[in-house]
KETOR-159627 format. One line per field, with one value per atom (N, C-alpha, C, CB): x, y, z; residue in one letter; residue number from 1; chain. Coordinates in nm, 4 decimals, decimal comma. Glycine has a CB too. Example, Ala and Ser with C-alpha at 12.3 -4.5 7.8 and 13.67 -1.06 7.14 Angstrom:
! residues 2
px: (1,3190|1,2300|1,3200|1,1308|1,2850|1,3670|1,2900|1,4084)
py: (-0,5690|-0,4500|-0,3300|-0,4473|-0,2250|-0,1060|0,0030|-0,0598)
pz: (0,7800|0,7800|0,7800|0,9046|0,7080|0,7140|0,7870|0,5725)
r: (A|A|A|A|S|S|S|S)
k: (1|1|1|1|2|2|2|2)
c: (A|A|A|A|A|A|A|A)
***
This chain:
! residues 133
px: (0,0816|0,0001|0,0873|-0,0933|0,1977|0,2871|0,3482|0,3980|0,3847|0,4458|0,3476|0,4974|0,2234|0,1207|0,0983|-0,0105|0,0959|0,0784|0,1980|0,0600|0,3199|0,4406|0,4439|0,5667|0,4078|0,4052|0,3022|0,3752|0,1846|0,0792|0,1226|-0,0502|0,1861|0,2334|0,3420|0,2870|0,4350|0,5417|0,4836|0,6432|0,3862|0,3232|0,2492|0,2279|0,1840|0,1109|0,2065|0,0288|0,3201|0,4195|0,4776|0,5333|0,5093|0,5642|0,4639|0,6047|0,3384|0,2357|0,2188|0,1025|0,2220|0,2062|0,3234|0,1946|0,4450|0,5594|0,5553|0,6913|0,5048|0,4885|0,3872|0,4465|0,2809|0,1804|0,2396|0,0559|0,3186|0,3803|0,4746|0,4557|0,5517|0,6418|0,5636|0,7343|0,4552|0,3734|0,3131|0,2626|0,2735|0,2138|0,3148|0,1575|0,4411|0,5397|0,5853|0,6587|0,5674|0,6140|0,5139|0,6434|0,3991|0,2986|0,3510|0,1693|0,4248|0,4736|0,6059|0,4892|0,6580|0,7765|0,9074|0,7697|0,9094|1,0331|1,0827|1,0154|1,0139|1,0523|1,1899|0,9483|1,2222|1,3507|1,4618|1,3426|1,4293|1,5274|1,5818|1,4660|1,7112|1,7759|1,7932|1,9125|1,7851|1,8107|1,9572|1,7739|1,9795|2,1136|2,1802|2,1083|2,2986|2,3713|2,4922|2,4159|2,5622|2,6804|2,6586|2,8138|2,6961|2,6804|2,7805|2,5398|2,7651|2,8494|2,7593|2,9452|2,7952|2,7149|2,7939|2,6719|2,7323|2,7839|2,6698|2,8356|2,6835|2,5779|2,5924|2,4393|2,4815|2,4833|2,4389|2,3939|2,4740|2,4314|2,4417|2,5147|2,3618|2,3663|2,2505|2,3642|2,2090|2,0957|1,9688|2,0813|1,8710|1,7458|1,6805|1,6498|1,6746|1,6119|1,6871|1,6054|1,8193|1,8992|1,8840|2,0460|1,8808|1,8651|1,7274|1,8856|1,6235|1,4885|1,4821|1,3839|1,5447|1,5472|1,6267|1,6082|1,7380|1,8189|1,7387|1,9463|1,6689|1,5900|1,4760|1,5343|1,4253|1,3164|1,3677|1,2358|1,4972|1,5567|1,5587|1,6993|1,5259|1,5356|1,6793|1,4890|1,6948|1,8265|1,9248|1,8133|1,8777|1,9677|2,0273|1,8929|1,9657|2,0108|2,0783|1,8932|2,0927|2,1475|2,2926|2,1387|2,3757|2,5152|2,5231|2,5942|2,4449|2,4427|2,3987|2,3486|2,3006|2,2540|2,3683|2,1328|2,4459|2,5603|2,6634|2,6264|2,6919|2,7912|2,7420|2,8247|2,6149|2,5586|2,5289|2,4333|2,5263|2,4901|2,5918|2,3508|2,7189|2,8183|2,7851|2,9615|2,8202|2,7900|2,8775|2,8103|2,8149|2,8826|2,8304|2,8597|2,9208|2,8827|2,9590|2,9094|2,9016|2,9735|3,0585|2,8750|3,1815|3,2709|3,2935|3,4072|3,2663|3,2817|3,4278|3,1928|3,4568|3,5928|3,6298|3,6067|3,5270|3,5530|3,5844|3,4339|3,5659|3,5994|3,4858|3,7095|3,3611|3,2481|3,1730|3,1529|3,1121|3,0385|2,8906|3,0614|2,8246|2,6805|2,6208|2,6502|2,4879|2,4197|2,4538|2,4538|2,4650|2,5060|2,3933|2,5514|2,4303|2,3402|2,4120|2,2997|2,3359|2,3958|2,4048|2,5337|2,4818|2,4889|2,6296|2,3852|2,6693|2,8006|2,7881|2,9011|2,8889|2,8930|2,9807|2,9466|2,9348|3,0075|3,0396|2,9254|3,1606|3,2010|3,2445|3,3151|3,1628|3,1900|3,2370|3,2946|3,1650|3,1959|3,1305|3,1496|3,2091|3,1544|3,0769|3,2679|2,9535|2,8666|2,8061|2,7557|2,7635|2,6884|2,5452|2,7516|2,4495|2,3102|2,2589|2,2216|2,2096|2,1596|2,0089|2,1941|1,9365|1,7911|1,7463|1,7219|1,6593|1,6122|1,4604|1,6721|1,3933|1,2482|1,1787|1,2020|1,2440|1,1839|1,1952|1,2516|1,0948|1,0970|1,1875|0,9563|1,2193|1,3000|1,4443|1,2369|1,4692|1,6026|1,6417|1,6098|1,7702|1,8232|1,9128|1,9017|1,9136|2,0037|2,1236|1,9331|2,2427|2,3648|2,4706|2,4187|2,5697|2,6886|2,7976|2,7307|2,8505|2,9536|3,0654|2,8937|3,1796|3,2912|3,2741|3,4316|3,2637|3,2388|3,3629|3,1165|3,4021|3,5165|3,4713|3,5857|3,5250|3,4973|3,6259|3,4400|3,6197|3,7407|3,8459|3,7054|3,8060|3,9001|3,9444|3,8394|3,9002|3,9376|3,8195|3,9938|3,8354|3,7305|3,6773|3,7835|3,5429|3,4796|3,3580|3,4385|3,3272|3,2037|3,0829|3,2069|2,9766|2,8553|2,7336|2,8611|2,6219|2,4949|2,4328|2,3983|2,4144|2,3587|2,2479|2,4695|2,1765|2,0697|2,1172|1,9362|2,0898|2,1249|2,0034|2,2467|1,9898|1,8809|1,8987|1,8755|1,7922|1,7958|1,8601|1,6548|1,8312|1,8938|2,0455|1,8342|2,1017|2,2464|2,3222|2,2762|2,2503|2,3125|2,3145|2,2377|2,4315|2,4474|2,4869|2,5551|2,4015|2,4286|2,5431|2,3047|2,6249|2,7338|2,6773|2,8369|2,7229|2,6696|2,7382|2,6822)
py: (-0,1183|-0,0002|0,1262|-0,0015|0,1239|0,2394|0,2659|0,2174|0,1559|0,1703|0,2283|0,0362|0,1888|0,2407|0,3891|0,1633|0,4289|0,5696|0,6518|0,5858|0,6011|0,6713|0,6831|0,5983|0,5752|0,5777|0,6782|0,4384|0,6812|0,7744|0,9183|0,7460|0,9447|1,0799|1,1226|1,0871|1,0329|1,0631|1,0896|0,9472|1,0090|1,0290|1,1608|0,9147|1,2000|1,3272|1,4452|1,3380|1,4370|1,5456|1,5550|1,5231|1,4423|1,4416|1,4978|1,2995|1,4634|1,5151|1,6644|1,4442|1,7109|1,8544|1,9340|1,8805|1,8818|1,9539|1,9513|1,8935|1,8448|1,8384|1,9390|1,6988|1,9588|2,0588|2,1980|2,0470|2,2232|2,3547|2,3836|2,3635|2,2835|2,3038|2,3280|2,1836|2,2575|2,2766|2,4159|2,1707|2,4661|2,5998|2,7076|2,6258|2,6936|2,7966|2,7918|2,7826|2,6791|2,6712|2,7293|2,5280|2,7713|2,8287|2,9548|2,8596|3,0385|3,1621|3,1437|3,2662|3,0219|2,9936|3,0240|3,0689|3,0750|3,1131|3,0100|3,2440|2,8970|2,7998|2,7407|2,6891|2,7151|2,6560|2,7598|2,5872|2,8861|2,9927|3,0229|3,1187|3,0056|3,0346|3,1854|2,9618|3,2378|3,3809|3,4121|3,4263|3,5265|3,5688|3,6402|3,6613|3,5948|3,6590|3,7366|3,5548|3,6789|3,7416|3,7432|3,6650|3,8531|3,8620|3,9583|3,9044|3,9793|4,0725|4,1683|3,9979|4,2964|4,3992|4,4597|4,5089|4,4616|4,5356|4,6242|4,4403|4,7529|4,8483|4,9715|4,7851|5,0206|5,1410|5,1100|5,2488|5,1990|5,1880|5,3231|5,0838|5,3422|5,4683|5,4782|5,5862|5,6008|5,6194|5,5697|5,7693|5,5302|5,4789|5,5774|5,4440|5,7043|5,8072|5,8254|5,9403|5,8292|5,8480|5,7311|5,8663|5,6089|5,4913|5,4921|5,3606|5,5270|5,5350|5,6413|5,5659|5,7562|5,8622|5,8173|5,9919|5,7485|5,6984|5,6006|5,6307|5,5082|5,4100|5,4748|5,3060|5,5876|5,6579|5,7495|5,7395|5,7736|5,8607|5,7906|5,9023|5,8632|5,8025|5,7573|5,9034|5,6521|5,5949|5,6988|5,4815|5,7902|5,8893|5,9846|5,9696|5,9938|6,0879|6,0192|6,1694|5,8876|5,8148|5,8536|5,6646|5,8664|5,9043|6,0417|5,9034|6,1353|6,2704|6,2674|6,3610|6,1806|6,1681|6,1190|6,0711|6,0207|5,9711|6,0810|5,8538|6,1612|6,2673|6,3779|6,3251|6,4123|6,5221|6,4862|6,5700|6,3568|6,3136|6,2147|6,2503|6,2560|6,1623|6,1278|6,2227|6,0072|5,9647|6,0401|5,8127|6,0806|6,1488|6,0893|6,3043|6,0597|5,9976|6,0631|5,8453|6,0524|6,0900|5,9705|6,1320|5,9960|5,8879|5,8998|5,8931|5,7917|5,7914|5,7695|5,6827|5,7901|5,7670|5,6190|5,8181|5,5305|5,3874|5,3429|5,3103|5,4332|5,4001|5,3435|5,3044|5,3742|5,3303|5,4535|5,2360|5,4381|5,5479|5,5345|5,5499|5,6478|5,6475|5,7760|5,6327|5,7818|5,9016|5,9352|6,0182|5,8352|5,8571|5,9184|5,7259|6,0077|6,0638|6,0543|6,2133|6,0452|6,0355|5,8911|6,0990|5,8725|5,7421|5,7198|5,7314|5,5935|5,5584|5,4361|5,5322|5,4136|5,2979|5,1907|5,3367|5,0666|4,9549|4,8513|4,8907|4,7952|4,6916|4,5679|4,7417|4,4651|4,3362|4,3539|4,2591|4,4377|4,4638|4,3589|4,6047|4,2947|4,1943|4,2672|4,1049|4,2213|4,2861|4,1822|4,3661|4,2302|4,1501|4,2032|4,1563|4,1154|4,1588|4,1905|4,0497|4,3118|4,3601|4,3389|4,5087|4,3653|4,3524|4,3346|4,4773|4,2367|4,2137|4,2069|4,0847|4,2926|4,2861|4,3572|4,3447|4,4512|4,5248|4,4424|4,6631|4,4491|4,3704|4,4310|4,3563|4,5588|4,6233|4,6477|4,7542|4,6599|4,6924|4,6029|4,8396|4,6060|4,5352|4,6316|4,4055|4,6204|4,6983|4,6100|4,7493|4,6620|4,5834|4,6655|4,5372|4,5958|4,6606|4,6429|4,6003|4,7545|4,7508|4,8474|4,7855|4,8230|4,9170|5,0276|4,8445|5,1500|5,2661|5,3541|5,3462|5,3926|5,4811|5,6264|5,4570|5,6928|5,8347|5,9127|5,8590|6,0468|6,1260|6,1023|6,2741|6,0561|6,0339|5,8895|6,0779|5,8017|5,6612|5,5709|5,6279|5,4420|5,3437|5,2968|5,2232|5,2995|5,2683|5,1779|5,3975|5,0931|5,0141|5,1041|4,8944|5,0835|5,1636|5,0797|5,2918|5,1125|5,0488|5,1316|5,0374|5,0672|5,1365|5,0513|5,1666|5,1104|5,0421|5,0187|5,1250|4,8984|4,8648|4,8035|4,7665|4,8208|4,7527|4,6019|4,7976|4,5307|4,3852|4,3141|4,3326|4,3544|4,2837|4,2994|4,3332|4,3989|4,4211|4,3302|4,5645|4,2516|4,1639|4,0197|4,1731|3,9602|3,8175|3,7503|3,7916|3,6606|3,5934|3,4953|3,5221|3,4877|3,3916|3,2532|3,4283|3,1551|3,0192|2,9431|2,9446)
pz: (-0,0001|0,0000|0,0000|0,1199|0,0794|0,0844|-0,0530|0,1888|-0,1215|-0,2532|-0,3534|-0,3027|-0,3456|-0,4352|-0,4102|-0,4177|-0,2825|-0,2477|-0,2960|-0,0952|-0,2751|-0,3195|-0,4721|-0,2692|-0,5409|-0,6861|-0,7364|-0,7415|-0,6762|-0,7167|-0,6943|-0,6400|-0,5786|-0,5482|-0,6470|-0,4038|-0,6787|-0,7752|-0,9136|-0,7818|-0,9540|-1,0845|-1,0893|-1,1162|-0,9807|-0,9764|-0,9873|-0,8470|-0,9183|-0,9250|-1,0656|-0,8215|-1,1251|-1,2613|-1,3607|-1,3024|-1,3454|-1,4358|-1,4180|-1,4126|-1,2938|-1,2679|-1,3260|-1,1163|-1,3127|-1,3686|-1,5207|-1,3182|-1,5791|-1,7251|-1,7738|-1,7683|-1,6985|-1,7349|-1,7247|-1,6449|-1,6206|-1,6048|-1,7204|-1,4714|-1,7617|-1,8752|-2,0026|-1,8927|-2,0210|-2,1406|-2,1417|-2,1482|-2,0253|-2,0185|-2,0543|-1,8791|-2,0135|-2,0429|-2,1872|-1,9514|-2,2544|-2,3923|-2,4911|-2,4284|-2,4442|-2,5343|-2,6010|-2,4580|-2,5259|-2,5843|-2,6581|-2,4772|-2,6635|-2,7443|-2,6773|-2,8691|-2,5544|-2,4897|-2,3895|-2,4220|-2,3735|-2,2726|-2,3019|-2,2641|-2,4267|-2,4607|-2,4622|-2,5951|-2,4634|-2,4704|-2,3314|-2,5331|-2,3135|-2,1866|-2,1735|-2,1756|-2,0521|-2,0351|-2,0647|-1,8920|-2,1189|-2,1588|-2,0414|-2,2843|-2,0001|-1,8912|-1,9432|-1,7888|-2,0383|-2,0987|-2,2493|-2,0606|-2,3128|-2,4566|-2,5171|-2,4917|-2,6461|-2,7204|-2,7951|-2,8182|-2,7916|-2,8574|-2,9718|-2,7573|-3,0880|-3,2021|-3,2474|-3,3183|-3,2247|-3,2562|-3,1694|-3,2370|-3,1197|-3,0382|-2,8963|-3,0995|-2,8045|-2,6662|-2,5994|-2,5908|-2,4972|-2,4246|-2,3274|-2,5212|-2,2990|-2,2087|-2,2778|-2,1666|-2,1977|-2,2535|-2,3478|-2,1430|-2,3076|-2,3911|-2,5221|-2,3160|-2,5167|-2,6381|-2,7345|-2,6023|-2,6820|-2,7686|-2,8339|-2,6880|-2,7583|-2,8170|-2,9264|-2,7079|-2,9032|-3,0046|-3,1278|-2,9458|-3,1053|-3,2160|-3,3016|-3,1630|-3,2357|-3,3096|-3,3876|-3,2144|-3,3381|-3,4068|-3,5183|-3,3065|-3,5224|-3,6227|-3,7584|-3,5809|-3,8675|-4,0018|-4,0298|-4,1111|-4,1082|-4,1363|-4,1896|-4,2359|-4,2710|-4,3313|-4,2271|-4,4375|-4,1072|-4,0042|-3,8846|-3,9553|-3,8868|-3,7717|-3,7422|-3,7963|-3,8444|-3,8214|-3,7562|-3,9534|-3,8047|-3,7497|-3,6027|-3,8326|-3,5698|-3,4318|-3,3417|-3,4238|-3,3895|-3,3121|-3,2870|-3,3849|-3,3890|-3,3765|-3,2835|-3,5140|-3,2920|-3,2131|-3,0679|-3,2775|-3,0341|-2,8988|-2,8416|-2,8993|-2,8246|-2,7708|-2,6249|-2,7809|-2,5850|-2,4488|-2,3486|-2,4341|-2,2393|-2,1300|-2,0003|-2,1353|-1,9083|-1,7814|-1,6675|-1,7839|-1,5475|-1,4257|-1,3866|-1,3089|-1,3446|-1,3031|-1,1525|-1,3814|-1,0808|-0,9354|-0,8979|-0,8713|-0,7700|-0,7207|-0,7271|-0,5769|-0,7256|-0,7349|-0,8779|-0,6824|-0,9744|-1,1125|-1,1943|-1,1138|-1,1570|-1,2390|-1,2892|-1,1582|-1,4056|-1,4682|-1,4366|-1,6212|-1,4172|-1,3914|-1,4460|-1,2394|-1,4485|-1,4959|-1,6400|-1,4077|-1,7227|-1,8611|-1,9436|-1,9242|-2,0337|-2,1339|-2,2683|-2,0997|-2,3745|-2,5068|-2,5527|-2,5073|-2,6594|-2,7246|-2,7773|-2,8391|-2,7888|-2,8415|-2,9311|-2,7268|-3,0099|-3,0981|-3,0332|-3,2398|-3,0373|-2,9772|-3,0844|-2,8622|-3,0785|-3,1740|-3,0982|-3,2662|-3,1025|-3,0399|-2,8957|-3,1205|-2,8217|-2,6811|-2,5938|-2,6395|-2,5078|-2,4156|-2,3072|-2,3533|-2,2825|-2,1851|-2,0916|-2,2559|-1,9777|-1,8824|-1,8844|-1,7371|-1,9089|-1,9187|-1,7785|-1,9873|-1,7618|-1,6336|-1,6237|-1,6149|-1,7330|-1,7341|-1,8791|-1,6681|-1,9043|-2,0415|-2,0475|-2,0977|-1,9714|-1,9645|-2,0802|-1,8353|-2,1435|-2,2541|-2,3819|-2,2719|-2,4673|-2,5901|-2,6985|-2,6434|-2,6895|-2,7929|-2,7497|-2,8320|-2,6191|-2,5708|-2,4534|-2,5299|-2,4215|-2,3049|-2,2290|-2,3465|-2,0977|-2,0151|-1,9833|-1,8846|-2,0111|-1,9948|-1,9206|-2,1325|-1,8695|-1,8143|-1,9178|-1,6734|-1,9654|-2,0697|-2,0346|-2,2084|-2,0930|-2,0764|-2,1806|-2,0919|-2,1315|-2,2161|-2,2194|-2,1656|-2,3401|-2,3562|-2,3435|-2,4925|-2,2433|-2,2199|-2,2409|-2,0764|-2,2334|-2,2557|-2,1469|-2,2619|-2,0268|-1,9177|-1,9056|-1,7888|-1,9960|-1,9896|-2,0207|-1,8529|-1,9919|-2,0164|-1,8818|-2,1014|-1,8677|-1,7405|-1,7616|-1,6680|-1,6628|-1,6719|-1,6444|-1,5716|-1,7210|-1,7045|-1,7407|-1,7917|-1,6804|-1,7154|-1,8264|-1,5909|-1,9431|-2,0597|-2,1209|-2,1652|-2,2134|-2,2860|-2,4291|-2,2832|-2,4810|-2,6197|-2,6881|-2,6251|-2,8196|-2,8910|-2,8824|-3,0392|-2,8572|-2,8416|-2,9617|-2,8208|-3,0879|-3,2016|-3,2081|-3,3310|-3,1382|-3,1401|-3,0442|-3,1065|-2,9625|-2,8627|-2,9117|-2,7283|-2,9089|-2,9378|-2,8072|-3,0515|-2,7573|-2,6314|-2,6455|-2,5817|-2,5416|-2,5380|-2,5140|-2,4294|-2,5879|-2,5756|-2,4678|-2,7048)
r: (M|M|M|M|K|K|K|K|Y|Y|Y|Y|L|L|L|L|L|L|L|L|A|A|A|A|F|F|F|F|T|T|T|T|L|L|L|L|T|T|T|T|A|A|A|A|A|A|A|A|I|I|I|I|A|A|A|A|A|A|A|A|A|A|A|A|S|S|S|S|G|G|G|G|I|I|I|I|A|A|A|A|K|K|K|K|A|A|A|A|D|D|D|D|T|T|T|T|S|S|S|S|V|V|V|V|N|N|N|N|G|G|G|G|D|D|D|D|A|A|A|A|A|A|A|A|K|K|K|K|E|E|E|E|P|P|P|P|C|C|C|C|A|A|A|A|I|I|I|I|G|G|G|G|Y|Y|Y|Y|V|V|V|V|T|T|T|T|G|G|G|G|V|V|V|V|G|G|G|G|G|G|G|G|S|S|S|S|G|G|G|G|Q|Q|Q|Q|S|S|S|S|V|V|V|V|R|R|R|R|E|E|E|E|Y|Y|Y|Y|L|L|L|L|A|A|A|A|T|T|T|T|P|P|P|P|D|D|D|D|R|R|R|R|D|D|D|D|K|K|K|K|Y|Y|Y|Y|R|R|R|R|F|F|F|F|L|L|L|L|V|V|V|V|D|D|D|D|N|N|N|N|P|P|P|P|I|I|I|I|Q|Q|Q|Q|C|C|C|C|R|R|R|R|V|V|V|V|S|S|S|S|E|E|E|E|E|E|E|E|G|G|G|G|S|S|S|S|A|A|A|A|S|S|S|S|G|G|G|G|C|C|C|C|V|V|V|V|G|G|G|G|I|I|I|I|T|T|T|T|S|S|S|S|L|L|L|L|R|R|R|R|H|H|H|H|E|E|E|E|K|K|K|K|V|V|V|V|S|S|S|S|V|V|V|V|Y|Y|Y|Y|D|D|D|D|D|D|D|D|T|T|T|T|D|D|D|D|S|S|S|S|A|A|A|A|T|T|T|T|M|M|M|M|T|T|T|T|V|V|V|V|V|V|V|V|A|A|A|A|R|R|R|R|I|I|I|I|E|E|E|E|L|L|L|L|D|D|D|D|R|R|R|R|G|G|G|G|T|T|T|T|Y|Y|Y|Y|P|P|P|P|A|A|A|A|I|I|I|I|I|I|I|I|V|V|V|V|V|V|V|V|P|P|P|P|R|R|R|R|P|P|P|P|D|D|D|D|V|V|V|V|Q|Q|Q|Q|C|C|C|C|E|E|E|E|Q|Q|Q|Q)
k: (1|1|1|1|2|2|2|2|3|3|3|3|4|4|4|4|5|5|5|5|6|6|6|6|7|7|7|7|8|8|8|8|9|9|9|9|10|10|10|10|11|11|11|11|12|12|12|12|13|13|13|13|14|14|14|14|15|15|15|15|16|16|16|16|17|17|17|17|18|18|18|18|19|19|19|19|20|20|20|20|21|21|21|21|22|22|22|22|23|23|23|23|24|24|24|24|25|25|25|25|26|26|26|26|27|27|27|27|28|28|28|28|29|29|29|29|30|30|30|30|31|31|31|31|32|32|32|32|33|33|33|33|34|34|34|34|35|35|35|35|36|36|36|36|37|37|37|37|38|38|38|38|39|39|39|39|40|40|40|40|41|41|41|41|42|42|42|42|43|43|43|43|44|44|44|44|45|45|45|45|46|46|46|46|47|47|47|47|48|48|48|48|49|49|49|49|50|50|50|50|51|51|51|51|52|52|52|52|53|53|53|53|54|54|54|54|55|55|55|55|56|56|56|56|57|57|57|57|58|58|58|58|59|59|59|59|60|60|60|60|61|61|61|61|62|62|62|62|63|63|63|63|64|64|64|64|65|65|65|65|66|66|66|66|67|67|67|67|68|68|68|68|69|69|69|69|70|70|70|70|71|71|71|71|72|72|72|72|73|73|73|73|74|74|74|74|75|75|75|75|76|76|76|76|77|77|77|77|78|78|78|78|79|79|79|79|80|80|80|80|81|81|81|81|82|82|82|82|83|83|83|83|84|84|84|84|85|85|85|85|86|86|86|86|87|87|87|87|88|88|88|88|89|89|89|89|90|90|90|90|91|91|91|91|92|92|92|92|93|93|93|93|94|94|94|94|95|95|95|95|96|96|96|96|97|97|97|97|98|98|98|98|99|99|99|99|100|100|100|100|101|101|101|101|102|102|102|102|103|103|103|103|104|104|104|104|105|105|105|105|106|106|106|106|107|107|107|107|108|108|108|108|109|109|109|109|110|110|110|110|111|111|111|111|112|112|112|112|113|113|113|113|114|114|114|114|115|115|115|115|116|116|116|116|117|117|117|117|118|118|118|118|119|119|119|119|120|120|120|120|121|121|121|121|122|122|122|122|123|123|123|123|124|124|124|124|125|125|125|125|126|126|126|126|127|127|127|127|128|128|128|128|129|129|129|129|130|130|130|130|131|131|131|131|132|132|132|132|133|133|133|133)
c: (A|A|A|A|A|A|A|A|A|A|A|A|A|A|A|A|A|A|A|A|A|A|A|A|A|A|A|A|A|A|A|A|A|A|A|A|A|A|A|A|A|A|A|A|A|A|A|A|A|A|A|A|A|A|A|A|A|A|A|A|A|A|A|A|A|A|A|A|A|A|A|A|A|A|A|A|A|A|A|A|A|A|A|A|A|A|A|A|A|A|A|A|A|A|A|A|A|A|A|A|A|A|A|A|A|A|A|A|A|A|A|A|A|A|A|A|A|A|A|A|A|A|A|A|A|A|A|A|A|A|A|A|A|A|A|A|A|A|A|A|A|A|A|A|A|A|A|A|A|A|A|A|A|A|A|A|A|A|A|A|A|A|A|A|A|A|A|A|A|A|A|A|A|A|A|A|A|A|A|A|A|A|A|A|A|A|A|A|A|A|A|A|A|A|A|A|A|A|A|A|A|A|A|A|A|A|A|A|A|A|A|A|A|A|A|A|A|A|A|A|A|A|A|A|A|A|A|A|A|A|A|A|A|A|A|A|A|A|A|A|A|A|A|A|A|A|A|A|A|A|A|A|A|A|A|A|A|A|A|A|A|A|A|A|A|A|A|A|A|A|A|A|A|A|A|A|A|A|A|A|A|A|A|A|A|A|A|A|A|A|A|A|A|A|A|A|A|A|A|A|A|A|A|A|A|A|A|A|A|A|A|A|A|A|A|A|A|A|A|A|A|A|A|A|A|A|A|A|A|A|A|A|A|A|A|A|A|A|A|A|A|A|A|A|A|A|A|A|A|A|A|A|A|A|A|A|A|A|A|A|A|A|A|A|A|A|A|A|A|A|A|A|A|A|A|A|A|A|A|A|A|A|A|A|A|A|A|A|A|A|A|A|A|A|A|A|A|A|A|A|A|A|A|A|A|A|A|A|A|A|A|A|A|A|A|A|A|A|A|A|A|A|A|A|A|A|A|A|A|A|A|A|A|A|A|A|A|A|A|A|A|A|A|A|A|A|A|A|A|A|A|A|A|A|A|A|A|A|A|A|A|A|A|A|A|A|A|A|A|A|A|A|A|A|A|A|A|A|A|A|A|A|A|A|A|A|A|A|A|A|A|A|A|A|A|A|A|A|A|A|A|A|A|A|A|A|A|A|A|A|A|A|A|A|A|A|A|A|A|A|A|A|A|A|A|A|A|A|A|A|A|A)
***
């Protein structure tokens, strides 16, 4: 009797976990692992600047980059914060900080400023991020 009860309980738990997995796969993201480390080739900067850049017509994107260079406050500990503007990134290794938005991701990247290169939390367009496998 104990074995039958244990078997029934195990089967119920397995069935419940199978249902939970089936429910999460409806939106197609169940097999997709969250991205923790990736590489960015494209643009990055403050959330507002990236949104404005994405809304800019293609013919004016270069001018937008030139007119809005990234500027950040640098702390005594050597990290950048309060960034405004936008910068171009080429295969920059980043740590994903937040990926809740469907169009952009918040990442920690090394940003080149006039006083050196510093880690900063910036926003990048989601298609510009390639997750590390």
